C-alpha positions, -999 to 999 in steps of 0.1 A, spaced: 0 0 0 13 35 -8 20 49 27 36 83 32 40 110 58 28 144 47 29 170 76 12 197 56 -8 214 83 3 245 103 18 238 137 -12 253 155 -35 228 138 -14 198 148 -21 206 185 -57 213 180 -80 211 210 -108 186 201 -133 211 215 -121 240 192 -138 244 158 -115 238 128 -125 270 110 -96 291 123 -72 264 111 -89 265 77 -84 302 76 -48 299 85 -42 273 58 -58 294 32 -38 325 43 -7 303 37 -18 295 2 -36 262 6 -68 256 -14 -92 242 11 -123 227 -5 -139 211 25 -139 209 63 -160 196 91 -159 187 127 -131 161 123 -112 169 91 -99 195 66 -96 187 29 -71 206 7 -61 204 -29 -27 187 -32 -3 214 -42 17 191 -65 -13 176 -83 -47 194 -84 -65 162 -94 -59 149 -59 -68 161 -24 -53 156 11 -78 148 38 -64 155 72 -80 138 103 -79 155 136 -101 138 162 -88 102 160 -58 82 147 -70 48 135 -47 26 115 -48 41 81 -39 8 65 -73 -5 76 -89 26 60 -69 20 28 -78 -16 23 -114 -13 33 -118 15 8 -99 -3 -19 -124 -32 -18 -154 -8 -20 -138 12 -48 -130 -20 -67 -166 -31 -63 -182 3 -69 -156 25 -87 -181 51 -97 -193 57 -61 -161 55 -40 -133 77 -52 -97 63 -54 -76 66 -23 -40 68 -37 -22 67 -4 -25 70 34 -3 90 57 4 84 93 -4 106 122 23 122 144 26 127 181 14 163 180 -23 156 178 -26 151 141 -45 120 132 -30 113 97 -52 111 67 -54 101 30 -46 113 -5 -77 109 -26 -90 114 -60 -106 149 -64 -142 148 -74 -157 176 -95 -194 182 -92 -219 179 -120 -232 212 -132 -267 216 -117 -297 217 -139 -325 242 -133 -345 213 -118 -316 205 -94 -314 241 -83 -352 242 -75 -353 208 -57 -319 211 -40 -310 176 -50 -274 182 -62 -249 166 -39 -276 148 -19 -282 110 -16 -313 100 -36 -335 70 -34 -337 62 -71 -330 25 -77 -305 30 -105 -268 24 -107 -260 61 -104 -277 63 -70 -257 55 -39 -287 35 -28 -276 10 -54 -244 4 -34 -264 -1 -2 -288 -25 -19 -260 -46 -36 -241 -50 -4 -273 -59 15 -279 -86 -11 -248 -105 1 -254 -98 38 -232 -68 43 -246 -36 59 -231 -5 44 -236 21 72 -224 56 62 -228 91 76 -259 103 57 -250 140 60 -256 156 26 -221 172 25 -206 136 24 -221 131 -10 -216 147 -44 -230 140 -78 -200 138 -100 -197 149 -136 -205 113 -147 -239 115 -130 -230 91 -102 -234 99 -65 -200 98 -48 -194 91 -11 -167 117 -2 -160 106 34 -138 77 44 -154 44 35 -170 26 64 -148 1 81 -166 -31 74 -137 -56 72 -153 -78 98 -184 -82 76 -162 -87 46 -144 -116 65 -177 -132 75 -191 -129 40 -159 -137 21 -172 -165 0 -204 -145 -9 -182 -115 -18 -161 -136 -42 -193 -152 -57 -208 -117 -62 -177 -105 -80 -177 -135 -102 -215 -133 -109 -211 -96 -118 -182 -105 -141 -156 -84 -125 -122 -88 -142 -96 -112 -129 -75 -81 -120 -103 -67 -99 -110 -101 -82 -72 -104 -73 -73 -68 -59 -102 -78 -37 -85 -110 -25 -52 -92 -18 -70 -65 2 -89 -91 22 -57 -109 30 -41 -76 42 -71 -68 64 -69 -102 80 -32 -98 88 -38 -63 103 -66 -75 124 -46 -105 137 -17 -82 146 -41 -60 166 -57 -89 185 
């Protein structure tokens, strides 16, 4: 797995009090030249200076093993590449309060239609049962016994230029469910005619997740 250290944040942000809003750190980053395109209670997302097609998502409130994040997300991206953006790399946290993060594909929003503007649907999860809807992902995973529980906040979703609803937050950590439904997962990939390369990627990520969980137990 690509795994790097990218201490891109200002020193004040690395020692952030968990009770302090992140907006001042965003302002400080922007004043220093960063292009911040998103922030919330737990993270700040900035455009990667060296490649504007990627973003760096910095975590503040926790420091989980980013390898678990990477391999969980890789499986979901392989299964549903139009709904889960690519995570290119994960970077470790430090000892100054920074919880690490990920380097991700940058998603550009679809231009809103007049109907979208009126109904306020752009960027929101919809209930249409078609492959462009994120509900399709939920339904497909449910069909093999895996619950896909995500933060339903509207800012975690965006309709991309390809018309598909993207989940912008870190993919849910469901490796336990992957392990319990491993055979069903492989059968699903075969039934849906995923390529041999995709099935190998899923199997490799599954193996990595098992090893990481065993190391932690």
